[in-house]
Phi, psi and omega in degrees: 000133181294148175232155181250132168261132182224153177230123177258155179228139175243119176293318181305313181270345189052049182227157173249151174233126181250135180213177182216142182202158174273334181227097186299319183297318178292319182295320181293325175295322176302315181293322180296330183246028186297143176292158185301336181277351180274147183303316185288352177283349182289346179213158179241016182244028180295130176233154179288122178266317184198144170211149177207155183271146173236156182303321184204176184295321182301312180294316181300315180296318180296319179291319177303312180296321177302312181297315180297319180295333179294330180045050186219120175294323180297316179299315180298317178296324179291331176300322180283320183289325183235084183302340179296336177297318179297317178301318180293322177297316179300317180294317181300316186267004179292322185273000000 
């Protein structure tokens, strides 16, 4: 079953949030209504920066963790600017 890796952006916080889900529409509603203890509750201006499909949950989780470990706004912006990076990540974590 396909999974979605998504990146949200908050101008207010100047931060990105990276996540993975089987149902993007349900997940985005969760973020919009996040409890105060959740990271995305710190701002109310989250917008979708980037999302892409992965073959399965395992690949999506590995890519999500890879992006988080980079801890880089530049890297996240480059994912959008250079879609071939996403293709390479999918290939890398496929095996």
